[in-house]
N, C-alpha and C positions, 0 to 999 in steps of 0.2 A: 762876171752876169751867172755864166753859165752854173759856174759853183755853186750859189745862190740858188740857184733852182733847180739845184741837184739836192742841195740838203735841206731843201725845206720841205719835202715831202718825208725826209727822215724827225724833222724838227717835228712834225705834225703826226709822223708816228711814234716817236717816243712819250709825246705829250697823251695820245691815245694811251698808249700803255703804261703811262704812271694814272692817269685816270680808272683806268680799269683795274688797276688796282690796288687804287684809297677806295674803290668800290666795292672791292672783294673784300677791304678789312673795317669796311667800316659800310657793313648791309644797311639797307632801307627799313627804319622801325619805328613805329611811332608807340610812344608808351602814355597813357595818361597817367599821370603824376599829383601828387602836391605838394606845392611848395612850403613848409612848416618852418617858422623862426619867431622868436623870442623879440617882444618889445619892450624896452625900456621906458619907465615914466615916473614921474612926481612919486606916483606910489609906490612904486615899487618895490623899495624896502619897508611896506607896510604889508602889502597881497603879495611879493613876489610879481617877476615878468609876467607880460600878459603873451600869452601864445596865439598867433593866426597862421590861415590856412587858407591858401588861392592853389588853385586851380594852374598847372603846368605840363607841357610835355615833354618828353626827351625824347629828341630827334636825333636821328644818323640819314648818311646817305643823303637822296636830293630831296625829301621829304618835303613839304612846308605846310602851316596852319592857318586855315584863317578864323582859326575860334580865337574871344578874348580870354586868353590864357599867356603866363609867362612861358619865354620858349629856350631849353637848353636845348644847344645842336651841340652833336659830339663832333670834333673833327679827328681828322687821320690819327690813329695809337696802334704800338706795338700791343695794347690792351683791349681786349672786345669785350664789354660789359655788355654786351646783346647775346651773349652764350648763353645765358645766363635765363635768358625770358621764353624759350623756346615754350613759354603756357598758352591755355585757354586767357583772355584776357579777363576776366570770371573769376580766375584763380589764381592771380598774382596785383599782389600792392606794391604800388612805387610809390615812395616818401624822400624831397629833397630837401634838405638844412645847408645854412651855412657853416663853412670849419672854420672852426678859429686858431691859428698858432702860437697866440696870446705874447703877438712878439717876437715871435720867436723866426727870427731869419736864416735858414740853412740853404746855401745853392741847390738848387734842383735840376738836374737837369734836362733841357727841354729839346722835344722832338718838333723838329721842322721851322722856319725862319720866322712865325710868326710872333709877334712882337706877347712879354705872357707877364703876367700881374701877378699878384701875391695875395689876391682873392680865390680862396676855396669851397668848394659845398661838398660835402657827402650826397649822393644819391643808394639808398639801400633798396635792393628788390628783393621780393619774398612771396612765398610760396603760402598760400593763406592755409593750405592742409600743412603745413608744416616737414615740404619733403627741402626745401635748403633757402638759404639765407646768402646774399650777396655784397657787401658795401663796398661800395668806389669813392675813392676819390679822384675830384675833379679838380683842375685848376682853370680859371678863366684864362682868356689869352684875346686877342685884339689882332686881327689881321693886318696891316700896315694902309694898305689903302680904305679901312673901315672910316666912316666916320666920326665913332667914336672913337680913336686912336687920337683926335687933335687934342681930347679932355685926357687922357689917360694918366698923364703925370699929374693932372690936378688930382684925380681921385686915388692914386698910389695914396695917399698918405692916408685914405680912410678905409681901416680895417672892416665897416663891411658899409659900400656905399646904397643906396638906398636902390633898388629896383621895382618899376613900377610892372604895373600889373598886364600890359603888355610888350614886356622889354625880350629882346630876344638876346643870347648871351651866348658864346661860342667858347666851348670847354672843350678839355681833354682830360681822359683819365690818365692816371698817373697811376696808380697804386690803386689793386684789388684785394679784401680780405673775404672769405666766403667759408662756409659750411652745406654738408649735403645731408649733417642730421640737426638741424635744432632744436629738435624732439625725439627723445630716444625711450618707448617703452619696451620694458624688457622682461623676461621670466630673473629669476634666482640664476646663480652658477654660471649663467654666459659670459662669453668672452666678449666685451663690445670695442671699438674705434670711434672714438669720437675725433669727427674732420672737422679740419682746420688748415686751410689753403692761404696761400696768399701769394700775389704777381707782383715784380713792382717792374716799373719803363726802362730801370737802368740799373746794374751792376752797384751795390750800396751796401752798406752796413743797415744791421735788424738785430733788436733780441725779442725773445720770446720769452713768451708767461703764460704759465699758467695754475688758475683757482680752484680752491673751490667754498662753495659755502651752503650750509645748510642747519636751518633752525638753530642758525648763531656759532653752529660751528664754520670757521675758518681756517682755509691752512693752503699752503704753497704746493703745489704738485712736481712744477718743474717750471729753470726759467734759461734760458741760452743767452749765453753773449754772443754777436757774431762776430764783431769786430776782432773778436780773439780767439772764436772759434773752440768755447770751452762750454762744457756745461758746467752751471754754477749749482743750480740744486735737482735731484731727482727723490722723491717720495718712493718709497717699498710699496712694490705693486702696479707700480706706473711703466709702462713702456713710451720709448720712443723711436722714429725710424730715423737714426741718424746720419742712414746713407742718401735720406732725401730730405733733409730740414733743409738745404743748401741750396735746393730747388724747388722749392714751395711747397713743401709735405709738413705742415707742423703738427700733424694730429696726434694722438695718446692713446694707449689703447689700455685698459682695465683691463683682468684676469677674473673670472669666478665671478661675475659680480653676487655684493651682497645688500641687505635692508640700507647697510649704511653709509650705501656708494649712493643713494639716493638723495639730488640734488642738483645745484648750479654750478656749472664749470664753465670758468673765463676763460676764452682764447684770447690773446692778445701781442699783434705784433706792431711791432714799434719801428715805425721806420723816420728819423728826424726828419722834420719835425711833425710825424703822424702817426697819430694810436689808431690801429684796426683792430677793433673787438666784439668779437660774437661770442657770445651767453649761449649754451647748449644746456637744457634741461633732461634728466635721467628721472626717466619714472621706473619704478617698480610693478609689475602688472604680476600677480597669481591668480589665478581662478580657482574658486572653490567647487571641490570634490564634495558631491551630493550626491547621499546615499538613505535609505529607507526601511532598509532592511528584509521587507517583504515586497513581492510584486500584487500578491493578490492573498486574502481573507476569507476564511470561509466560518460562520459566526451562529447562534442560534439563539433565535429573537430573545431579548432581554438580558442579554452576553456584554459585559461593560468589555471596552478595550479601548487600550491607549496609543497611539499612531505614534511617531518619531521621524523628525526629519533631521540628519546628520548633514552641516556643511562646512569645509575643513579646508585647511590650507590652503586661505586666500587672503591676497593682502594687493591695497591697502583696509585700512578696516572697515570704510562702511560697507555695508550688505543688508540686502533686504528678500525678508522669506515671506513669503504670505502660505497662505493652506485656503483652496478652492474644495468647493464640493459640485461633484461635476451629474446630472442626471442623464441615465442613456447616450447615447452613441451622439451628443453633439444637437441636441434637440432645442436643448431648454440652455438660457444663460447659466457659468457656474457662477455659484455664491461664495463670497468669501467668508470665511469662519472666523466666528469672533472673539471664541474661546480657546485663542491659541494664546502658550503661555512659552517662554524662550529664555536660557539658559544666560547668566554673563560668556560674555566675550573671552575666550581660554587662547592667551598667546604659549606658540609655542618655540621653541630654540632655535629654530631659522628664523622669529620675528614673523611668521602667519599667526592666524589666527584662526578656533573654530568656533564655532555654536551651535545648539540644538534648538528645535522648537519643535513643541509637541502638544496637542491636547487630547481630552477623553470623549466618547461619547459614548449610550448605552446604546447596543443594538436593538433596531428596530423593522418591522417590516417594510416602510417606507426606505430605510439604510441598502432593501437587497439591486442589487443591480447597479451601485452608485460608483463612483471611484473620484477619490482624493487625493488631488494632485497638491505638490508643494512643491512654488514654484518660486527661482532664487532670482535675483538680478546682482549686478555687481558689476561694478566702472572698465573691469575685462574684462565682460562678455558683451560680442556683439548679441544677441539674443538671450535671453532669458536661459537658466538649466527650468526642466521640468521633472519629476518622477513621479509615477502612479500606483497609487495600492487599487484595486479594483476589490471590492465587499460583492458577497455573497450571504445573502443573511434566510437560516431557515427559520420557520414556523415550530412551535410544539407541535408534537405529534399529538394528532387527536383520541389515540387509545390511553395514550398517558394519562390526558384530559378526563377522557371516559371515568377511567379508575379512581383519581382522585379527586373525581366528585362523585362518584359510587361509596368511598373508601366516607366521605364528607356527611354523607347522606342517612349510613348508616350512625356513623358515630350518633350523628344529630338524632337521631330515629332511637339508638339507645338511650339514651341519654333523657329525651322525652318516655318513652316507658317508665325510666326506673322513677322518673322524677312524678309521673300519673301512681304508682304502686306506691311510694311513701306519701304523699296526697291521699289517698284511700286511707292509708290505715291511720293516719293522724285523726282524718273524720270519724273511721269507724271510734277510736277511742273517746272521742270527744262527741258520744252521743250520750243522753240521759238515759239511765237504766229508766223502766218506767215505776219500777216501786223506789 
C-alpha cells in the first residue's frame, strides 16, 4: 500500500513530463486552410473531374475550433510542420488534399500506439511572396478509444472515404519535402543553389531526381539511388552536396547562370509509396543600362536637334521607353512626346537586348528651360529609370536681324529705282514727235 502511494506521484510526474514533451513537440497553432478534392461523376469522362474546395483547419496542440470546417488535428511526431509557418496569416497559403498511393501498400514505420490507416493527405504550406514552400504527407490515425475506431476496419478497404464538412481527423506527419527558393530571380553569371530538403520520420530508402524544363526543352540533371548509395546521372555544370544528401539536403548548385538556364526545375524525392515534389522557377533579370548622351543642350532658335535614349543589356525582352517634356520646376504636368521613333530590339551575344528611341524637334523660344525626360520601365526595376536633358534656347541676336533687314531694304530700293529708270526711258521713247 505504501509502495502504491509512493509510486503514484512518480507516475503522475512521468505523465506530466510526457505531456510537456508532447506540447513542446506539437506547439499550439491554428492554420486556416482549404481542403481541395476532385469529385468523380458520370460526366467525368467528358468534362473531367470536378474540383471542390471546403474550409478546413490544421490544428496542433490543445486548440479547438467551433467553426463549421473540417479539422485536421496534428498528433505528436518527430517532424514539425509548424516550423515552416512563422509567418503572418495574410502571407501564408495552406492547401490540404487527399494523396492516393494507387494501391501500393508499403509498410511504413508508425510512431505511437494509435491505430493507423492507409489514408494519406498532403498539406502544402507556401509563402505567398515566394519565400518558401513545404509539402507534408500526413497519415490518418485512430486512437484506440475513438468512436470511429469501431468503423475503422469497415473503411479500411475504401481508398477515399467520405469526409463530412465538420469531421475531425487525427493525422500524423510522416514525411516533408520543402524548398526555400520556389522562385529565384537572378542576374547573369551568378552561382545559384536550388534548395530542396526532405525529412522522413524513420530511416528508409529513397530516390532523388532533378529535372529541367523550359519552352519544350527537357533534360535530367541528377538522379540518386539511395538504396545503393549511387549517383546514376549528373549533368555537366550541376553540383550536388553528396556529404549531406542522406541527412536531408537534396539541393543542387548551378555555376555561372546563363540565359539558357532559365526555366522550371523539379526536385523529386521518392520514399515508397510517397512522391514528394517541389517545383522551382529560375528567372533571369538584367536591368537596362540607360544613357542619353547629353545632360544639357544650348541651342539657337530655329536650330534642329535629335535627342536619343539608349537602353541596353536588359532581359527579358519587354521594355517600355517614353519621352516626356517637362516645363520649369514641376509647376506643370509633363507631356508625353508622340513623335518618338524606336529601333528594333538588338540581341547581344549573352542573350540580353538593346533598343534606341529618339525624336527630332526644331528649337523655339517655348523650348527654353524645358527638360526632356527619357523614362524606362522594365520588370527587373522596382521603379523606372529616368535620364534628363535640360534645354536652353537663345533667340536670334537683334543686330543681326537689323542688318539683315537693312540689306533687304537696300536691295529692294535699288531694284525699285532701277525699275523706275527703265520705265521712264521706255516712256520717253514711246512719246510721239510733234512733227
